[in-house]
BASE-867719 format. One record per residue (C-alpha): residue in one letter; x, y, z. Coordinates in Angstrom, 1 decimal, decimal comma, m for minus. Example, Ala and Ser with C-alpha at 12.3 -4.5 7.8 and 13.67 -1.06 7.14 Angstrom:
residues 2
A | 12,3 | m4,5 | 7,8;
S | 13,7 | m1,1 | 7,1;
***
This chain:
residues 445
M | m20,3 | 23,1 | 122,9;
S | m21,3 | 26,2 | 120,2;
K | m24,3 | 26,6 | 119,2;
L | m25,9 | 28,4 | 115,9;
L | m29,7 | 29,0 | 114,7;
I | m30,9 | 30,3 | 111,4;
R | m34,3 | 31,5 | 111,8;
D | m37,3 | 31,7 | 109,2;
A | m35,5 | 30,7 | 106,4;
R | m37,1 | 29,3 | 103,1;
L | m34,8 | 25,4 | 102,9;
V | m34,9 | 23,6 | 100,1;
N | m33,9 | 20,1 | 100,4;
E | m35,0 | 16,7 | 98,8;
G | m37,0 | 18,3 | 96,3;
Q | m39,1 | 20,0 | 99,3;
I | m39,3 | 24,1 | 100,0;
I | m40,5 | 24,7 | 103,7;
E | m40,6 | 27,6 | 106,3;
T | m38,4 | 26,2 | 109,1;
D | m35,4 | 26,9 | 111,7;
V | m32,2 | 25,2 | 112,2;
L | m30,0 | 24,3 | 115,1;
I | m26,6 | 23,6 | 114,6;
E | m24,6 | 22,2 | 117,2;
D | m21,1 | 21,6 | 117,5;
G | m20,4 | 21,8 | 114,2;
F | m24,0 | 19,8 | 113,2;
I | m27,3 | 19,9 | 112,3;
A | m29,0 | 19,4 | 115,8;
Q | m32,9 | 20,4 | 114,8;
I | m34,8 | 21,3 | 111,9;
K | m38,2 | 22,6 | 113,3;
S | m40,0 | 25,6 | 113,1;
G | m40,0 | 28,0 | 116,7;
L | m36,9 | 26,8 | 118,0;
S | m36,0 | 29,2 | 121,0;
D | m32,5 | 31,1 | 120,5;
A | m32,2 | 30,3 | 124,8;
Y | m28,7 | 29,3 | 124,9;
V | m27,6 | 30,1 | 121,8;
D | m24,1 | 31,4 | 120,8;
Q | m25,2 | 33,0 | 117,8;
V | m28,8 | 34,0 | 115,5;
I | m28,8 | 34,5 | 111,8;
E | m32,2 | 35,7 | 110,9;
A | m33,0 | 34,8 | 107,5;
N | m36,0 | 36,8 | 106,8;
G | m37,3 | 34,4 | 104,2;
Q | m34,4 | 34,0 | 102,4;
Y | m33,5 | 30,8 | 100,6;
L | m31,4 | 28,3 | 103,0;
L | m29,2 | 25,7 | 100,0;
P | m27,2 | 22,4 | 101,2;
G | m23,7 | 23,8 | 100,5;
V | m22,8 | 22,8 | 97,1;
I | m20,2 | 20,5 | 96,1;
D | m18,0 | 20,7 | 93,9;
D | m16,5 | 17,4 | 92,2;
Q | m14,0 | 18,8 | 90,1;
V | m11,5 | 22,0 | 90,7;
H | m8,1 | 22,9 | 90,2;
F | m6,4 | 24,6 | 93,1;
R | m3,1 | 24,6 | 91,6;
E | m1,0 | 23,9 | 95,0;
P | 1,8 | 22,8 | 94,9;
G | 4,1 | 23,8 | 92,3;
L | 1,6 | 26,3 | 90,5;
T | 1,0 | 28,7 | 93,3;
H | 1,7 | 31,2 | 90,7;
K | m1,7 | 31,1 | 89,7;
A | m3,3 | 29,8 | 92,6;
T | m3,5 | 28,1 | 96,3;
I | m5,7 | 25,7 | 98,4;
K | m6,2 | 28,8 | 100,2;
S | m7,4 | 31,4 | 97,9;
E | m9,5 | 29,1 | 95,7;
A | m11,4 | 27,7 | 98,7;
R | m11,7 | 31,1 | 100,5;
A | m13,6 | 32,2 | 96,7;
A | m15,5 | 29,0 | 96,6;
V | m17,0 | 29,6 | 100,1;
A | m17,8 | 33,2 | 99,0;
G | m20,2 | 31,5 | 96,4;
G | m21,7 | 29,0 | 98,3;
V | m19,1 | 26,1 | 97,4;
T | m18,6 | 24,7 | 101,0;
S | m16,8 | 21,5 | 99,7;
F | m14,3 | 20,7 | 96,9;
M | m12,4 | 17,8 | 95,1;
E | m9,2 | 18,9 | 93,9;
M | m7,3 | 17,3 | 90,6;
P | m4,0 | 15,6 | 90,9;
N | m2,0 | 17,6 | 87,8;
T | m0,4 | 20,0 | 90,1;
V | 3,2 | 19,9 | 89,8;
P | 4,3 | 17,6 | 91,0;
N | 1,4 | 15,4 | 89,9;
A | m0,1 | 13,1 | 93,0;
L | 0,6 | 9,6 | 91,4;
T | 1,6 | 8,8 | 95,0;
Q | 0,1 | 8,2 | 98,0;
E | 3,0 | 10,7 | 99,3;
L | 2,7 | 13,2 | 97,3;
L | m1,5 | 13,0 | 97,7;
A | m0,6 | 13,0 | 101,3;
D | 1,3 | 16,4 | 100,9;
K | m1,7 | 17,7 | 99,2;
Y | m4,0 | 17,1 | 102,2;
A | m1,9 | 18,5 | 104,7;
I | m1,6 | 21,3 | 103,1;
A | m5,1 | 22,0 | 102,7;
A | m5,4 | 20,3 | 106,5;
Q | m3,6 | 23,9 | 107,3;
T | m5,0 | 26,2 | 105,1;
S | m8,5 | 25,7 | 103,3;
L | m11,9 | 27,2 | 104,6;
A | m13,7 | 25,1 | 102,4;
N | m14,1 | 21,2 | 103,2;
Y | m11,7 | 19,4 | 100,8;
S | m10,7 | 15,5 | 98,8;
F | m7,9 | 15,1 | 96,6;
F | m8,0 | 12,4 | 93,7;
M | m5,3 | 9,9 | 93,4;
G | m3,8 | 10,5 | 89,7;
A | m3,4 | 7,7 | 87,1;
S | m0,5 | 7,6 | 84,8;
N | 0,5 | 4,8 | 82,7;
D | 2,9 | 3,2 | 85,0;
N | 1,6 | 3,3 | 88,6;
L | m1,1 | 1,2 | 88,7;
N | 0,2 | m0,4 | 92,0;
E | 0,5 | 2,6 | 93,9;
V | m3,2 | 3,9 | 92,4;
L | m4,3 | 0,3 | 93,9;
R | m3,0 | 1,5 | 97,2;
T | m5,8 | 4,3 | 97,7;
D | m8,1 | 4,3 | 100,5;
P | m11,4 | 4,4 | 99,4;
K | m12,9 | 6,2 | 102,7;
T | m10,7 | 8,7 | 102,7;
V | m9,9 | 10,1 | 98,8;
C | m12,9 | 11,0 | 96,6;
G | m11,6 | 9,2 | 93,3;
I | m8,7 | 7,9 | 90,8;
K | m8,6 | 10,2 | 88,2;
V | m7,2 | 9,3 | 84,5;
F | m7,2 | 11,5 | 81,9;
M | m7,9 | 9,7 | 78,5;
G | m7,0 | 13,0 | 76,9;
S | m4,0 | 15,5 | 77,7;
S | m4,8 | 18,5 | 78,9;
T | m2,7 | 20,5 | 81,1;
G | m0,3 | 18,9 | 83,3;
N | 0,5 | 16,2 | 80,5;
M | m0,8 | 13,0 | 82,8;
L | m2,7 | 11,0 | 79,6;
V | m3,6 | 7,2 | 79,8;
D | m3,2 | 6,1 | 76,6;
N | m1,4 | 2,4 | 77,2;
E | m4,8 | 0,7 | 76,6;
Q | m3,4 | m2,3 | 78,7;
V | m3,5 | 0,0 | 81,7;
L | m6,9 | 1,2 | 81,2;
D | m8,1 | m2,0 | 81,2;
S | m6,6 | m3,1 | 84,3;
L | m7,1 | 0,5 | 86,1;
F | m10,5 | m0,7 | 84,9;
R | m11,0 | m4,3 | 86,1;
K | m8,9 | m3,9 | 89,3;
S | m10,1 | m0,6 | 91,0;
P | m12,3 | m0,7 | 93,9;
M | m13,4 | 3,1 | 94,0;
L | m15,0 | 5,5 | 91,4;
I | m12,6 | 6,3 | 88,4;
A | m13,3 | 9,8 | 86,9;
T | m12,2 | 10,4 | 83,2;
H | m11,3 | 13,3 | 81,3;
C | m12,2 | 12,2 | 77,8;
E | m11,1 | 13,5 | 74,4;
D | m9,5 | 11,0 | 72,1;
E | m6,0 | 12,2 | 72,0;
A | m5,1 | 10,7 | 67,9;
T | m8,0 | 12,6 | 67,2;
V | m6,9 | 16,3 | 68,8;
R | m3,7 | 15,8 | 67,5;
A | m4,4 | 15,3 | 63,9;
N | m6,9 | 18,5 | 64,4;
T | m4,0 | 20,4 | 66,0;
E | m1,8 | 20,3 | 62,3;
R | m4,3 | 20,0 | 60,4;
Y | m5,2 | 23,7 | 61,6;
K | m1,4 | 24,7 | 62,4;
A | m1,0 | 23,8 | 59,0;
E | m3,9 | 25,9 | 57,6;
Y | m3,7 | 28,9 | 60,1;
G | m0,2 | 29,0 | 61,6;
D | 0,1 | 32,0 | 64,3;
R | m3,2 | 33,6 | 62,5;
A | m5,3 | 30,8 | 64,4;
T | m7,4 | 32,1 | 67,3;
A | m10,0 | 30,4 | 70,1;
D | m12,8 | 30,1 | 67,7;
L | m10,8 | 27,1 | 66,1;
H | m10,8 | 25,3 | 69,7;
P | m14,0 | 23,7 | 69,0;
L | m13,3 | 22,3 | 65,8;
I | m9,9 | 21,1 | 67,4;
R | m11,3 | 19,4 | 70,1;
N | m14,3 | 18,3 | 68,5;
E | m17,2 | 16,6 | 69,0;
E | m15,7 | 13,1 | 67,3;
A | m12,9 | 13,4 | 69,6;
C | m15,7 | 13,6 | 73,0;
L | m17,4 | 11,1 | 71,9;
K | m14,8 | 8,4 | 70,7;
S | m13,1 | 8,7 | 74,3;
S | m15,9 | 8,9 | 76,1;
S | m17,5 | 5,5 | 74,6;
M | m14,1 | 3,8 | 75,1;
A | m14,5 | 4,6 | 78,9;
V | m18,3 | 3,8 | 79,3;
E | m17,2 | 0,2 | 77,5;
L | m14,4 | m0,3 | 79,8;
A | m16,9 | 0,2 | 82,4;
R | m19,0 | m1,9 | 81,4;
K | m16,8 | m5,0 | 80,4;
H | m15,3 | m4,5 | 84,4;
N | m18,5 | m3,5 | 86,2;
A | m16,4 | m0,8 | 87,5;
R | m17,6 | 2,3 | 89,1;
L | m17,1 | 5,3 | 85,9;
H | m17,7 | 9,1 | 86,5;
I | m17,1 | 11,0 | 83,6;
L | m16,1 | 14,5 | 83,6;
H | m17,1 | 17,8 | 81,7;
I | m19,4 | 16,3 | 79,6;
S | m19,7 | 18,7 | 76,5;
T | m21,8 | 17,5 | 73,4;
A | m25,0 | 16,5 | 72,3;
D | m23,2 | 13,3 | 70,4;
E | m22,3 | 11,6 | 73,8;
L | m25,6 | 11,8 | 75,8;
A | m26,7 | 8,1 | 74,4;
L | m24,1 | 7,0 | 76,3;
F | m25,7 | 7,2 | 79,9;
D | m29,3 | 6,1 | 81,3;
N | m31,6 | 8,1 | 83,2;
K | m34,0 | 5,3 | 84,4;
L | m32,3 | 4,4 | 87,5;
P | m32,0 | 6,2 | 90,8;
L | m28,9 | 7,8 | 91,2;
T | m27,4 | 5,5 | 93,5;
E | m27,8 | 2,5 | 91,7;
K | m25,9 | 4,1 | 88,8;
R | m22,4 | 2,2 | 88,1;
I | m21,9 | 4,8 | 85,0;
T | m22,6 | 8,6 | 86,1;
A | m22,2 | 12,2 | 84,3;
E | m21,3 | 15,6 | 84,9;
V | m21,9 | 18,8 | 83,2;
C | m20,0 | 22,0 | 83,9;
V | m21,6 | 25,6 | 84,6;
H | m19,7 | 26,8 | 81,8;
H | m20,5 | 24,5 | 79,0;
L | m24,2 | 25,5 | 80,2;
W | m23,5 | 29,3 | 80,2;
F | m21,5 | 29,9 | 77,4;
D | m21,5 | 28,6 | 73,5;
S | m19,0 | 29,3 | 70,4;
R | m20,5 | 32,5 | 69,6;
D | m19,1 | 34,4 | 72,9;
Y | m15,1 | 33,6 | 71,7;
A | m15,7 | 36,5 | 69,6;
T | m15,6 | 38,7 | 72,9;
L | m13,9 | 36,5 | 75,0;
G | m11,5 | 34,3 | 73,1;
N | m9,2 | 32,3 | 74,9;
L | m10,5 | 33,3 | 78,3;
I | m12,7 | 30,5 | 77,6;
K | m10,2 | 28,5 | 76,1;
C | m10,8 | 25,1 | 77,8;
N | m10,5 | 21,5 | 77,3;
P | m13,0 | 19,9 | 76,3;
A | m14,0 | 22,9 | 74,2;
I | m17,2 | 25,0 | 74,6;
K | m19,2 | 24,1 | 71,5;
A | m21,7 | 25,0 | 69,1;
P | m25,0 | 26,5 | 70,6;
H | m26,9 | 23,1 | 70,0;
H | m25,3 | 21,5 | 72,1;
K | m25,8 | 23,8 | 75,4;
E | m29,2 | 23,3 | 74,9;
A | m28,9 | 19,5 | 75,0;
L | m26,7 | 19,1 | 77,9;
L | m29,5 | 21,5 | 79,9;
A | m32,0 | 18,6 | 78,5;
A | m29,9 | 16,3 | 79,6;
L | m29,6 | 17,5 | 82,8;
L | m33,5 | 18,0 | 83,6;
D | m34,1 | 14,1 | 82,4;
D | m31,2 | 12,8 | 84,9;
R | m28,8 | 11,5 | 82,0;
L | m26,2 | 13,9 | 83,1;
D | m26,1 | 13,5 | 87,3;
I | m24,1 | 16,6 | 88,5;
I | m23,4 | 20,1 | 87,8;
A | m19,9 | 21,5 | 88,4;
T | m17,0 | 23,8 | 87,5;
D | m13,3 | 22,2 | 86,3;
H | m12,3 | 25,7 | 87,6;
A | m8,9 | 25,9 | 86,3;
P | m7,3 | 29,2 | 87,4;
H | m4,2 | 30,5 | 85,1;
T | m3,1 | 33,8 | 84,9;
W | m4,2 | 37,3 | 83,1;
A | m0,5 | 37,1 | 81,2;
E | m0,9 | 33,5 | 80,4;
K | m4,1 | 34,4 | 78,9;
Q | m3,2 | 36,6 | 77,1;
Q | m0,7 | 34,4 | 74,2;
P | m1,6 | 34,0 | 71,3;
Y | m4,1 | 30,5 | 70,9;
W | m1,7 | 27,8 | 70,5;
Q | 0,2 | 29,4 | 73,7;
A | m2,8 | 30,0 | 75,9;
P | m3,4 | 27,4 | 78,8;
S | m6,9 | 25,9 | 79,0;
G | m9,1 | 26,1 | 81,8;
L | m11,1 | 29,2 | 83,3;
P | m11,8 | 30,1 | 87,0;
L | m15,4 | 29,5 | 88,0;
V | m16,1 | 28,0 | 91,8;
Q | m16,9 | 31,4 | 93,2;
H | m20,3 | 31,8 | 91,2;
P | m21,5 | 28,4 | 89,9;
L | m24,4 | 28,5 | 92,2;
L | m25,8 | 32,4 | 91,0;
L | m24,9 | 31,2 | 87,6;
M | m27,7 | 28,2 | 88,1;
L | m30,0 | 30,3 | 90,2;
D | m30,2 | 32,6 | 86,7;
F | m31,2 | 29,5 | 85,4;
V | m33,6 | 29,0 | 88,1;
K | m34,9 | 32,8 | 87,6;
Q | m35,0 | 32,5 | 83,7;
G | m37,3 | 29,5 | 84,4;
K | m34,7 | 27,1 | 82,4;
L | m34,1 | 25,0 | 85,8;
P | m36,5 | 24,3 | 89,1;
L | m34,4 | 25,6 | 92,2;
E | m34,8 | 22,3 | 93,3;
T | m33,2 | 20,5 | 90,8;
V | m30,2 | 23,1 | 91,2;
V | m30,6 | 21,9 | 94,7;
R | m30,4 | 18,3 | 93,9;
K | m27,7 | 18,6 | 91,0;
M | m25,3 | 20,3 | 93,3;
S | m25,3 | 19,6 | 96,5;
H | m27,3 | 15,9 | 96,9;
A | m26,0 | 14,5 | 93,5;
P | m22,4 | 15,0 | 94,4;
A | m22,8 | 13,6 | 97,6;
D | m24,3 | 10,1 | 96,3;
C | m22,6 | 9,9 | 93,7;
F | m19,1 | 9,8 | 95,7;
Q | m21,1 | 8,7 | 98,5;
I | m19,9 | 11,3 | 100,9;
D | m20,2 | 10,6 | 104,9;
R | m23,5 | 12,7 | 106,1;
R | m22,8 | 15,9 | 103,8;
G | m24,8 | 17,2 | 100,8;
Y | m28,3 | 17,3 | 102,5;
V | m29,8 | 19,4 | 105,4;
C | m30,7 | 16,4 | 107,8;
E | m30,9 | 15,9 | 111,5;
G | m27,1 | 14,6 | 112,4;
Y | m25,4 | 15,6 | 109,2;
W | m22,6 | 17,9 | 108,7;
A | m23,9 | 21,8 | 108,5;
D | m22,6 | 22,7 | 104,9;
L | m25,5 | 25,8 | 104,3;
V | m25,6 | 28,6 | 102,1;
L | m28,6 | 31,3 | 103,0;
V | m28,9 | 33,2 | 99,3;
D | m31,3 | 36,3 | 98,2;
M | m32,8 | 35,6 | 95,3;
N | m33,7 | 39,5 | 95,2;
Q | m30,6 | 40,8 | 95,6;
P | m28,5 | 41,5 | 92,2;
S | m25,1 | 41,4 | 92,3;
T | m22,2 | 42,1 | 89,7;
V | m18,9 | 40,3 | 89,2;
T | m16,3 | 43,1 | 89,4;
K | m12,6 | 42,4 | 89,9;
E | m13,1 | 43,9 | 93,8;
S | m15,8 | 41,2 | 93,9;
I | m13,3 | 38,6 | 92,3;
H | m11,4 | 36,4 | 95,1;
Y | m9,3 | 34,1 | 92,6;
Q | m5,7 | 34,9 | 92,8;
C | m5,6 | 35,3 | 89,5;
G | m7,9 | 38,4 | 89,7;
W | m10,0 | 37,8 | 86,6;
S | m12,9 | 35,9 | 85,5;
P | m14,9 | 35,6 | 82,3;
L | m17,6 | 36,8 | 83,9;
E | m16,6 | 39,9 | 84,6;
G | m19,3 | 43,0 | 83,9;
H | m22,3 | 40,5 | 84,5;
T | m24,8 | 41,1 | 86,8;
F | m26,8 | 37,7 | 89,1;
G | m30,3 | 38,1 | 90,1;
S | m29,4 | 36,9 | 93,3;
S | m26,6 | 37,2 | 96,0;
V | m24,8 | 34,6 | 98,3;
T | m25,2 | 36,6 | 101,6;
H | m23,7 | 33,6 | 104,4;
T | m21,8 | 30,5 | 104,1;
I | m21,6 | 28,1 | 107,1;
V | m18,5 | 25,3 | 106,5;
S | m18,9 | 22,1 | 109,0;
G | m21,0 | 24,3 | 111,3;
K | m19,1 | 27,6 | 111,4;
L | m20,0 | 30,7 | 110,1;
V | m17,4 | 31,7 | 107,9;
Y | m18,6 | 34,3 | 105,2;
Q | m21,5 | 36,8 | 105,7;
N | m22,8 | 39,6 | 103,4;
G | m19,0 | 39,9 | 101,4;
E | m16,5 | 39,3 | 104,7;
F | m14,8 | 36,5 | 105,3;
L | m15,2 | 35,9 | 108,9;
T | m12,8 | 33,2 | 109,9;
E | m9,4 | 32,2 | 108,0;
Q | m9,4 | 28,6 | 108,3;
V | m12,6 | 25,5 | 109,3;
G | m12,5 | 23,1 | 106,1;
K | m12,5 | 19,3 | 107,1;
R | m11,5 | 16,3 | 105,1;
L | m14,6 | 14,5 | 103,8;
L | m14,9 | 11,1 | 104,0;
F | m16,9 | 8,1 | 102,5;
T | m19,2 | 5,5 | 103,4;
R | m17,8 | 2,7 | 100,3;
***
């Protein structure tokens, strides 16, 4: 039995910050108390007062394998995740082929079991014609069903209203939705193509994929969920207009409708297209500054439940194409915690709230078995951060296979120094210590 002791840490967990030691035995947290002995311990990490957090659980990533491995692989992006303190991820089905059968879904789990440094789960994809296959999904071993109620990378649009109604009526598990109204987006696309033609640039993106498209689709999803009492989780909310759809009166564990906000919709706004252009082209679009402020307020008052990334890498060459051809999505999974720790330093978010929205809430929302908290008997998914050690995003420090980030040149006020996945120290001061230890996430449903 392996034993790892973290000594003299400032543990941030369940709304409290305490000075303590943490003993890990055979993958699990065995003891949390001060003054633990290092006798018979295989390894000691001297935290020296650094903050110890539960590992980040990112409930929305695109790791591109299988079929799009010129952009990324599960191995490469899981390494990047771990370097940023993300210890578990949930990956989307718009790979090639799309994960629309149980067999194709199983193929992705098999790849991760061989290559992933982080813990993993994969969404089952829904289409207009695979309802019976979707209903075969095991709620205890798969994070959820993904429905694209608006087209995005991968062409998995579900626009048959009868199929949507049946899915919300019959699904026994969480349904995660991408909400943008397809008719609105198509009409706007034709309008701006006619007006701008080849002169179109990325600053048109929030006008094409606008507030109306988001609100119309999100409203439809909420209406379906209420009609059938379905468990709905709306991904990447990007507008102030949608926030009235969500409740902040119930505790998260009692909500049937939950919502996520992504770090790029909190960090960037439409003014950034002038310098970053297609590098921040994503769906739903990054919009006007007032949306960013409204999203942060909704995060603080619990209308928005989870912070995630929607990590979606493309090659540099793909992003350098003209606006109409450049794909949507940006790589972010290495830096979400550092982004939010900058918000802590700016006084915009309490540190305890960052932990709640990035670790506790995903675990509660998806009913993940014994993860997301630092509790005795739970899996040891942990990250140590030095809040006083700045770190700069450079080409050399980026671990994404695509090799670029829209954050290049930015200096964060903090650093991730150690990451522990399922009880194993896998990352320390810029070095990876092993190749594969991630476990499949299980769910208590």
